[in-house]
C-alpha positions as CSV (number, residue, x, y, z in Angstrom):
1,M,18.3,0.7,23.1
2,K,18.6,-3.0,23.8
3,N,19.0,-5.3,20.8
4,I,18.3,-2.6,18.2
5,H,21.2,-3.7,15.9
6,S,20.2,-7.4,16.0
7,Y,16.5,-6.5,15.4
8,I,17.4,-4.5,12.3
9,K,19.7,-7.2,11.1
10,Q,17.2,-9.9,11.6
11,H,14.4,-8.0,9.7
12,E,16.4,-5.9,7.2
13,N,15.3,-7.9,4.1
14,R,11.7,-7.7,5.2
15,F,11.9,-4.0,5.8
16,L,13.4,-3.4,2.4
17,N,10.8,-5.7,0.6
18,E,7.9,-3.9,2.4
19,L,9.3,-0.5,1.4
20,F,9.5,-1.8,-2.2
21,E,5.8,-2.6,-2.3
22,L,5.1,0.9,-1.2
23,L,7.4,2.4,-3.8
24,K,5.8,0.4,-6.6
25,I,2.6,2.4,-6.3
26,P,2.7,5.6,-8.4
27,S,1.1,8.0,-5.9
28,I,1.5,11.2,-8.0
29,S,-0.6,13.9,-6.4
30,A,0.0,16.4,-9.2
31,D,-2.0,14.4,-11.7
32,S,-5.6,13.4,-11.1
33,E,-5.2,10.4,-13.3
34,Y,-3.3,8.8,-10.3
35,N,-6.1,9.4,-7.8
36,P,-6.8,5.6,-7.5
37,Q,-3.1,5.0,-6.7
38,I,-3.2,7.8,-4.1
39,L,-6.0,6.0,-2.3
40,Q,-4.2,2.7,-2.7
41,T,-1.1,4.1,-1.1
42,A,-3.0,5.7,1.8
43,Q,-4.5,2.2,2.5
44,A,-1.1,0.6,2.3
45,V,0.3,3.1,4.9
46,A,-2.7,2.5,7.2
47,D,-2.2,-1.3,6.9
48,A,1.5,-1.0,7.7
49,L,0.7,1.0,10.9
50,E,-1.9,-1.5,11.9
51,K,0.5,-4.4,11.4
52,I,3.1,-3.0,13.8
53,G,0.6,-2.5,16.6
54,C,-0.7,1.1,16.2
55,E,-4.2,1.9,17.3
56,N,-7.1,4.2,16.3
57,I,-6.0,4.0,12.6
58,Q,-8.1,6.2,10.4
59,Q,-8.0,7.6,6.9
60,L,-9.4,11.0,7.6
61,T,-11.2,13.0,4.8
62,T,-9.9,16.3,3.6
63,Q,-10.8,18.6,0.8
64,G,-8.3,16.6,-1.3
65,N,-6.4,13.4,-0.5
66,P,-6.9,11.5,2.8
67,V,-4.6,11.9,5.8
68,V,-3.6,8.7,7.6
69,Y,-3.8,8.9,11.4
70,A,-2.6,6.3,13.9
71,D,-1.4,6.4,17.4
72,K,0.2,4.4,20.2
73,I,-0.7,6.0,23.5
74,I,0.9,4.2,26.5
75,D,0.5,6.8,29.3
76,S,-1.3,10.2,29.3
77,N,1.4,11.5,31.7
78,L,4.2,10.9,29.1
79,P,5.0,13.3,26.3
80,T,3.5,12.8,22.8
81,V,5.6,12.8,19.6
82,L,3.7,13.6,16.4
83,V,5.4,12.0,13.3
84,Y,4.6,13.8,10.1
85,G,5.3,12.5,6.6
86,H,3.8,12.2,3.2
87,Y,2.9,9.3,0.9
88,D,2.5,11.3,-2.4
89,V,5.4,11.6,-4.8
90,Q,6.6,13.9,-7.6
91,P,5.8,13.1,-11.3
92,S,8.4,10.9,-12.8
93,D,8.9,12.9,-16.0
94,P,11.1,12.9,-18.1
95,L,10.9,9.1,-18.2
96,E,13.7,8.8,-20.8
97,L,16.2,10.1,-18.3
98,W,15.6,7.3,-15.8
99,D,18.1,4.4,-15.9
100,T,15.5,2.0,-14.5
101,P,11.7,2.4,-14.4
102,P,10.7,4.9,-11.6
103,F,8.1,2.6,-10.0
104,E,10.1,-0.6,-10.2
105,P,12.4,-0.2,-7.2
106,I,15.9,-1.7,-7.4
107,V,19.1,-1.6,-5.2
108,K,22.2,-0.5,-7.1
109,Q,25.7,0.4,-5.9
110,T,26.9,3.9,-6.4
111,E,30.2,5.8,-5.6
112,I,28.5,7.5,-2.7
113,H,26.5,4.4,-1.6
114,P,28.8,1.4,-2.0
115,E,26.5,-0.6,0.1
116,G,23.7,0.1,-2.3
117,A,20.9,2.6,-2.9
118,I,17.2,2.2,-3.5
119,F,16.3,3.7,-6.9
120,A,12.7,4.6,-7.3
121,R,10.5,7.7,-7.3
122,G,9.7,8.4,-3.6
123,A,12.7,6.4,-2.3
124,C,14.0,9.4,-0.4
125,D,11.2,11.9,-0.8
126,D,9.4,10.8,1.3
127,K,8.2,7.2,1.3
128,G,11.6,5.8,2.4
129,Q,12.1,8.3,5.1
130,M,8.5,8.1,6.3
131,F,8.7,4.3,6.4
132,M,11.8,4.5,8.7
133,H,9.5,5.8,11.4
134,I,7.0,3.0,11.0
135,K,9.8,0.4,11.3
136,A,11.4,2.3,14.2
137,L,8.1,2.2,16.1
138,E,7.7,-1.5,15.2
139,F,11.0,-2.2,17.0
140,L,10.0,-0.2,20.1
141,I,6.6,-1.9,20.3
142,A,7.9,-5.4,19.6
143,T,10.7,-5.1,22.2
144,E,8.5,-3.3,24.7
145,Q,10.8,-0.3,24.9
146,L,8.5,2.5,23.7
147,P,9.2,5.4,26.2
148,C,6.5,7.9,25.1
149,N,3.2,8.3,23.2
150,V,3.4,8.5,19.4
151,K,1.0,9.8,16.8
152,F,1.2,9.7,13.0
153,M,0.0,12.2,10.4
154,I,0.8,10.9,6.9
155,E,-0.6,13.1,4.2
156,G,-1.0,12.8,0.4
157,E,-0.6,16.4,-0.9
158,E,2.8,17.6,0.2
159,E,4.2,17.6,-3.3
160,I,1.5,20.0,-4.4
161,G,1.9,22.3,-1.5
162,S,-0.5,20.6,1.0
163,P,-3.5,22.7,0.0
164,S,-6.0,20.8,2.1
165,L,-3.8,20.4,5.3
166,A,-4.2,23.9,6.8
167,P,-7.9,23.8,7.3
168,F,-7.7,20.1,8.2
169,I,-5.2,20.5,11.1
170,K,-7.1,23.5,12.5
171,E,-10.2,21.3,12.5
172,H,-8.4,18.3,14.1
173,A,-6.0,20.2,16.4
174,E,-7.1,18.3,19.5
175,L,-6.6,14.9,17.8
176,F,-3.1,15.7,16.7
177,K,-2.1,17.5,20.0
178,N,1.5,16.9,20.7
179,D,4.7,18.0,22.6
180,V,7.0,17.8,19.6
181,I,6.7,17.2,15.8
182,L,9.2,14.8,14.2
183,I,9.8,15.0,10.5
184,S,12.1,13.2,8.2
185,D,11.7,14.9,4.9
186,T,15.1,16.6,4.7
187,G,18.7,15.5,4.5
188,M,22.1,15.5,6.2
189,I,25.6,16.5,5.1
190,S,27.0,13.0,4.5
191,N,27.0,9.4,5.8
192,T,30.0,10.3,8.0
193,Q,28.9,13.7,9.1
194,P,25.3,13.8,10.3
195,S,23.5,17.1,10.5
196,I,20.1,18.4,11.8
197,T,18.1,20.7,9.6
198,T,17.5,23.8,11.7
199,G,15.4,25.8,9.3
200,L,13.4,25.7,6.1
201,R,12.9,28.4,3.6
202,G,9.4,29.6,2.8
203,L,7.9,29.8,-0.6
204,S,5.8,31.9,-3.0
205,Y,5.0,30.3,-6.3
206,V,3.3,32.1,-9.2
207,E,2.5,31.5,-12.8
208,V,2.5,34.4,-15.2
209,E,0.8,34.8,-18.6
210,V,1.7,37.5,-21.2
211,T,-0.7,38.0,-24.1
212,G,-0.1,40.0,-27.2
213,P,-2.2,39.7,-30.4
214,N,-5.5,37.8,-30.3
215,K,-4.0,34.9,-32.3
216,D,-0.7,33.5,-33.5
217,L,0.6,35.5,-36.4
218,H,3.0,35.1,-39.3
219,S,6.4,36.4,-38.0
220,G,7.3,37.7,-41.5
221,F,4.2,39.8,-42.0
222,F,3.8,41.0,-38.4
223,G,7.3,40.6,-36.8
224,G,8.7,43.9,-35.7
225,A,5.3,45.6,-35.8
226,V,3.5,43.7,-33.1
227,A,4.7,42.8,-29.6
228,N,6.1,39.2,-29.3
229,P,4.9,37.9,-25.9
230,I,7.9,35.6,-25.5
231,N,10.3,38.5,-26.1
232,I,8.4,40.7,-23.7
233,L,8.2,38.0,-21.0
234,S,12.0,37.4,-21.3
235,Q,12.7,41.1,-20.9
236,M,10.4,41.3,-17.9
237,I,12.0,38.3,-16.2
238,A,15.4,39.8,-16.8
239,K,14.5,42.9,-14.8
240,L,13.6,40.9,-11.7
241,Q,17.3,40.6,-10.8
242,D,20.2,43.0,-11.2
243,E,23.8,42.3,-12.2
244,N,24.6,41.2,-8.6
245,N,21.8,38.6,-8.6
246,H,19.9,40.9,-6.1
247,I,16.1,40.7,-6.5
248,T,14.8,44.1,-7.7
249,I,11.2,43.8,-6.4
250,P,10.6,46.9,-4.2
251,G,10.2,45.9,-0.6
252,F,11.3,42.3,-1.2
253,Y,14.1,42.4,1.4
254,D,12.3,44.6,4.0
255,D,11.5,41.8,6.4
256,V,14.4,39.5,5.7
257,Y,16.2,38.1,8.8
258,E,19.9,39.0,8.4
259,L,22.3,36.5,10.0
260,S,24.8,37.9,12.5
261,A,28.5,37.6,12.0
262,E,28.5,34.9,14.7
263,E,25.7,32.9,12.9
264,R,27.5,33.2,9.6
265,S,30.7,32.0,11.3
266,E,28.9,28.9,12.7
267,M,27.5,28.1,9.3
268,A,31.0,28.3,7.8
269,K,32.1,25.4,10.0
270,A,30.0,22.9,8.0
271,P,32.2,20.9,5.7
272,F,31.9,22.1,2.2
273,D,34.1,21.9,-0.9
274,Q,33.2,24.4,-3.7
275,T,35.3,22.5,-6.3
276,E,33.6,19.2,-5.5
277,Y,30.2,20.9,-5.5
278,N,30.8,22.3,-9.0
279,K,32.2,19.1,-10.3
280,A,29.2,17.1,-9.1
281,L,26.9,19.4,-11.0
282,N,29.2,19.7,-14.0
283,I,29.3,23.5,-13.8
284,A,32.4,25.7,-14.5
285,K,31.5,28.2,-11.8
286,E,28.9,28.9,-9.1
287,E,26.4,31.7,-9.4
288,G,24.4,33.7,-6.9
289,E,23.8,36.8,-4.8
290,K,27.0,38.8,-4.4
291,G,28.5,38.9,-0.9
292,Y,27.3,35.5,0.2
293,T,28.7,32.0,0.1
294,T,27.2,29.0,-1.7
295,L,25.9,27.5,1.6
296,E,24.3,30.9,2.5
297,R,22.8,31.5,-0.9
298,S,21.2,28.0,-0.9
299,S,19.7,28.1,2.6
300,V,19.4,31.4,4.4
301,R,19.0,33.9,1.5
302,P,15.8,34.5,-0.5
303,T,15.8,33.6,-4.1
304,L,13.8,34.0,-7.3
305,D,13.9,31.3,-10.0
306,V,12.1,30.6,-13.3
307,N,11.0,27.0,-13.0
308,G,9.5,26.8,-16.5
309,I,8.8,29.0,-19.6
310,W,6.9,28.2,-22.7
311,G,5.0,29.6,-25.7
312,G,4.9,29.6,-29.5
313,Y,6.1,26.6,-31.6
314,I,8.4,24.1,-29.9
315,G,7.9,21.1,-32.2
316,E,10.4,19.6,-34.6
317,G,11.6,21.7,-37.5
318,A,10.7,25.4,-38.0
319,K,7.5,27.4,-37.9
320,T,7.8,31.1,-38.4
321,V,5.1,32.1,-35.8
322,L,4.7,35.2,-33.7
323,P,2.9,33.7,-30.7
324,S,-0.2,35.1,-29.0
325,K,0.8,34.1,-25.5
326,A,3.8,33.2,-23.4
327,F,3.9,31.7,-19.9
328,A,6.3,31.1,-17.1
329,K,6.3,29.5,-13.6
330,I,8.3,31.4,-11.0
331,S,9.2,30.4,-7.5
332,M,10.6,32.6,-4.7
333,R,12.2,30.9,-1.7
334,L,11.7,33.0,1.4
335,V,13.6,33.3,4.7
336,A,12.6,34.0,8.3
337,G,10.6,37.3,8.5
338,Q,9.1,37.2,5.0
339,D,5.4,36.6,4.6
340,P,4.5,34.6,1.5
341,D,1.2,36.5,0.9
342,K,3.0,39.9,1.1
343,I,5.8,38.7,-1.2
344,T,3.3,37.4,-3.8
345,Q,1.5,40.8,-3.8
346,L,4.8,42.7,-4.1
347,F,5.8,40.4,-7.0
348,T,2.4,40.9,-8.7
349,D,2.5,44.7,-8.4
350,Y,6.1,44.9,-9.7
351,F,5.7,42.4,-12.5
352,L,2.6,44.2,-13.8
353,S,4.4,47.5,-13.7
354,L,7.1,46.1,-16.0
355,A,4.6,45.3,-18.8
356,P,4.5,47.6,-21.8
357,K,1.1,48.7,-23.1
358,S,1.5,46.4,-26.1
359,V,0.7,43.3,-24.0
360,K,-1.7,42.1,-21.2
361,V,-0.3,40.3,-18.2
362,K,-1.9,38.0,-15.6
363,V,-0.2,36.7,-12.4
364,K,-1.8,33.6,-10.9
365,P,-0.6,32.7,-7.4
366,H,-0.1,29.0,-6.6
367,H,1.0,27.6,-3.2
368,G,3.2,29.2,-0.6
369,G,4.3,29.0,3.0
370,K,6.4,30.7,5.7
371,A,10.0,29.9,6.6
372,Y,10.7,28.0,9.8
373,R,13.6,28.0,12.3
374,T,14.1,25.4,15.0
375,P,15.4,26.8,18.3
376,L,18.7,25.1,19.2
377,D,17.9,25.4,22.9
378,S,14.7,23.4,22.6
379,I,14.6,19.9,24.2
380,G,13.5,18.5,20.8
381,Y,16.7,19.7,19.2
382,Q,18.8,18.5,22.1
383,A,17.2,15.1,21.9
384,A,17.9,14.8,18.2
385,H,21.5,15.9,18.8
386,K,22.0,13.2,21.4
387,A,20.3,10.6,19.1
388,Y,22.6,11.3,16.1
389,S,25.7,11.4,18.4
390,E,24.8,8.0,19.8
391,T,24.3,6.2,16.5
392,F,26.9,7.9,14.3
393,D,29.5,8.3,17.1
394,K,29.8,11.9,15.9
395,A,28.1,15.1,16.9
396,P,25.7,16.4,14.2
397,V,26.1,19.9,12.7
398,P,23.2,22.3,12.8
399,Q,22.4,23.2,9.2
400,P,19.6,25.3,7.7
401,S,18.0,23.9,4.5
402,G,17.2,25.7,1.3
403,G,14.1,23.6,0.7
404,S,10.5,24.3,1.8
405,I,7.9,22.3,3.6
406,P,5.2,25.0,3.7
407,I,3.1,23.3,6.4
408,V,5.8,23.1,9.1
409,S,5.5,26.7,10.2
410,L,1.7,26.3,10.5
411,F,2.2,23.2,12.6
412,S,4.2,25.2,15.1
413,D,1.5,27.9,15.1
414,V,-1.4,25.5,15.6
415,F,0.2,23.0,18.0
416,K,2.5,25.4,19.9
417,S,5.3,22.8,19.6
418,H,8.6,22.7,17.8
419,A,9.2,20.7,14.6
420,I,12.4,18.7,14.6
421,L,13.8,17.9,11.2
422,M,15.7,14.6,11.3
423,G,16.5,13.9,7.7
424,F,18.7,11.0,6.5
425,G,18.9,11.6,2.8
426,L,21.8,13.2,0.9
427,N,21.9,16.2,-1.5
428,S,23.0,13.7,-4.1
429,D,19.9,11.6,-3.9
430,A,18.2,13.3,-6.9
431,I,14.9,14.0,-5.3
432,H,12.4,15.5,-7.7
433,S,14.7,14.3,-10.5
434,P,15.2,11.2,-12.6
435,N,17.0,8.4,-10.8
436,E,15.9,9.4,-7.3
437,H,17.5,7.1,-4.8
438,F,18.0,6.6,-1.0
439,G,21.0,4.8,0.5
440,V,20.4,1.4,2.1
441,F,22.7,2.6,4.9
442,N,20.7,5.7,5.4
443,F,17.4,3.8,5.5
444,Y,18.6,1.4,8.2
445,K,20.5,4.2,10.1
446,G,17.2,6.2,10.3
447,I,15.5,3.1,11.8
448,E,18.3,2.9,14.3
449,T,18.4,6.6,15.3
450,I,14.7,7.4,15.6
451,P,14.2,5.3,18.8
452,Y,17.0,7.1,20.5
453,F,15.2,10.4,19.8
454,Y,12.1,9.1,21.6
455,K,14.3,8.0,24.5
456,H,16.2,11.2,24.9
457,F,13.2,13.4,24.3
458,T,11.2,11.6,27.1
459,E,14.1,11.9,29.5
460,L,14.6,15.7,28.8
461,Y,10.8,16.3,28.9
462,T,10.5,14.6,32.2
463,K,13.5,16.4,33.7
464,N,12.1,19.8,32.6
465,A,8.5,19.1,33.6
């Protein structure tokens, strides 16, 4: 790519300032109080796409938040890349744990990012990474080097499971028709060892409610004679896993894709230091399913985790109450072969079977999605491999991710094209946590690498046509 380094250098301050303006808007999709800011952000994304020379810009209506569409079609005979990203962000709670306000972006040096990192909610997930694509296309259009057609689908509900997107993309399948889907909503191993995410885990997310007496009771008068929903809920949750951290739900593992010895050997080649991992998290020892490594447990094995649990009195001081209700939110990360609807039903049946007659139990399903695997022999993966190799001067490592982007497998089903996950964040970037950040190096490196993907994908596509 001619002049890419000089172009980025010339405009780097403007790129950063424009991203800051986007990060200042609290586009929290989980809280309806922020609906005006959601619409403001969608407009800001549309304006940014128009500014760089995109065409047919629309804010398309869904059952929820709008999807921003834009394209740059240069030749119908050339391949089309669909860029997917999201402009919504996670809630910023707990605010007291942020070192600086979450929606007042600032660059600060860190041990991992000596050149500086952008601290703000959405810096890495996903405004910063989504904005890389806009700036990369700006370079290609401005320097007349765009080798293929590009479409954008930027949605506003990813952080709540994209509930409106499935019917939306089925309805607009022709508009978003593509030859490959490019997504930067994942990470890489390090700034010196790039990696390409080759798979995502699926998800089944449920909320459970356990009800005992019809009202809160005095624990002195009724304790020991009436079921305590918190006690019962804790006992039920404890039965969901055995002493080897193996999930006990009948049928849970029936459809799990088991890695071959060769695949496990390839995974083991990724650089990983268990001692450093534990140190970074301030834990004395790792924990997980017996018989698997930390990398395997966190990417290619299914899991079950309690994400929240509450009930009774949690205020200051003491209140001797036997609560009427107890609640928990539970997520199950799924792997290739597992169907989220089936897993949700298996969980529901088993959890209800664990309940004693002294309580009533409800299971409320939330969002979910299937796992996804990128074929390493696809031209999309090969193009990404060439792009990273060119800009990092080092071949990327294929690496499955433990995270979930529920809509990705549906994209593949609807569009009959592969999703390529080119992430530039790091595991240490604290996404979904206080002090989320994104390295300045990573931001600019993404802008540099993405155009090479377009170049190599077009060449491989044309060669294989």
